[in-house]
C-alpha positions as CSV (number, residue, x, y, z in Angstrom):
1,M,8.6,204.2,-16.7
2,A,9.1,205.2,-13.1
3,F,9.0,208.7,-10.8
4,S,10.8,210.6,-8.9
5,R,9.6,210.7,-5.4
6,Y,9.4,214.6,-5.9
7,A,10.4,215.7,-10.1
8,L,7.1,216.1,-11.5
9,L,5.7,218.1,-8.4
10,G,5.2,221.8,-10.6
11,K,2.6,219.7,-12.5
12,V,0.8,219.6,-9.7
13,K,0.0,222.8,-10.4
14,N,-0.8,222.6,-13.3
15,N,-3.3,219.9,-13.9
16,T,-0.5,217.9,-16.5
17,G,1.1,215.5,-13.7
18,L,0.3,212.0,-13.5
19,E,0.0,212.8,-9.8
20,T,-3.4,214.8,-10.3
21,S,-6.7,214.0,-8.1
22,V,-8.2,212.9,-11.4
23,N,-5.6,210.0,-11.6
24,M,-5.4,208.7,-8.2
25,A,-9.6,208.8,-8.5
26,R,-8.5,206.5,-11.2
27,I,-7.2,204.5,-10.2
28,H,-8.7,204.4,-6.6
29,R,-11.9,203.3,-8.1
30,A,-10.0,200.6,-10.3
31,V,-9.9,199.4,-7.2
32,E,-13.0,199.9,-5.4
33,Q,-14.1,198.0,-9.0
34,R,-12.2,195.5,-8.8
35,Q,-10.9,196.2,-12.7
36,I,-7.1,196.1,-10.9
37,E,-5.9,193.5,-8.6
38,V,-4.1,194.3,-5.3
39,T,-2.4,193.1,-2.3
40,V,-3.8,194.1,1.1
41,L,-1.0,194.7,4.1
42,V,-2.0,196.6,7.4
43,L,1.4,199.4,7.1
44,E,3.5,198.0,10.9
45,E,5.6,201.0,12.8
46,G,8.7,202.5,11.2
47,Q,7.3,201.1,7.4
48,R,6.9,203.8,4.5
49,L,5.4,203.8,1.7
50,D,8.6,204.4,-1.0
51,Q,10.2,201.1,0.8
52,I,7.2,199.1,0.0
53,A,7.2,199.7,-3.6
54,G,10.7,198.8,-3.6
55,V,9.6,195.2,-2.3
56,F,6.7,195.1,-4.8
57,Y,7.7,196.5,-7.8
58,N,11.4,196.9,-7.9
59,D,11.7,200.5,-7.3
60,S,10.4,203.0,-5.0
61,S,9.7,205.9,-7.1
62,Y,5.8,204.1,-7.7
63,W,4.8,205.0,-4.1
64,W,2.7,206.9,-5.4
65,A,1.0,203.8,-6.9
66,I,0.0,202.2,-3.3
67,A,-1.6,205.8,-2.5
68,A,-3.5,206.1,-5.1
69,A,-4.5,202.2,-4.3
70,S,-5.0,203.1,-1.3
71,G,-7.2,206.4,-1.4
72,I,-5.0,208.2,0.8
73,G,-2.6,210.6,-1.0
74,W,0.4,211.9,-1.0
75,A,2.0,210.8,2.3
76,L,5.0,209.2,2.9
77,Q,4.3,208.1,6.1
78,L,1.8,206.9,7.8
79,P,0.5,204.9,11.5
80,P,0.6,202.2,12.3
81,G,-2.3,200.1,11.2
82,T,-3.3,202.0,8.1
83,V,-5.5,199.5,5.8
84,L,-2.5,199.5,2.4
85,R,-4.1,198.3,-1.0
86,I,-0.9,197.7,-2.8
87,P,-2.1,196.9,-6.9
88,N,-0.9,194.1,-8.1
89,N,0.7,194.3,-11.3
90,I,2.1,198.4,-12.3
91,G,1.1,198.2,-15.4
92,D,-2.4,197.9,-14.7
93,V,-1.9,201.1,-13.0
94,L,0.2,203.3,-15.4
95,G,-2.3,202.1,-18.3
96,L,-5.0,204.0,-16.2
97,L,-3.0,207.4,-16.7
98,S,-4.3,210.3,-19.0
């Protein structure tokens, strides 16, 4: 159940998509409370969330899970040195979505 980087953007306005602030906060809170295990990664020059998602999940469309877990919003490109928290199991993240 992967999602395109652009496919669901229209649902943000209706607060019905997985990318709602409620779901983003739910994922981030679960990481903060250690309900979801993560790998910590410090972003290097030229790395993007979609590329990292491709490496960790074999699917770059899960970039939003890394953004939510890290509490960084919807940016794909971030400055070097940004600390990312990458959920070890994407299923744990998907299980939190309303």
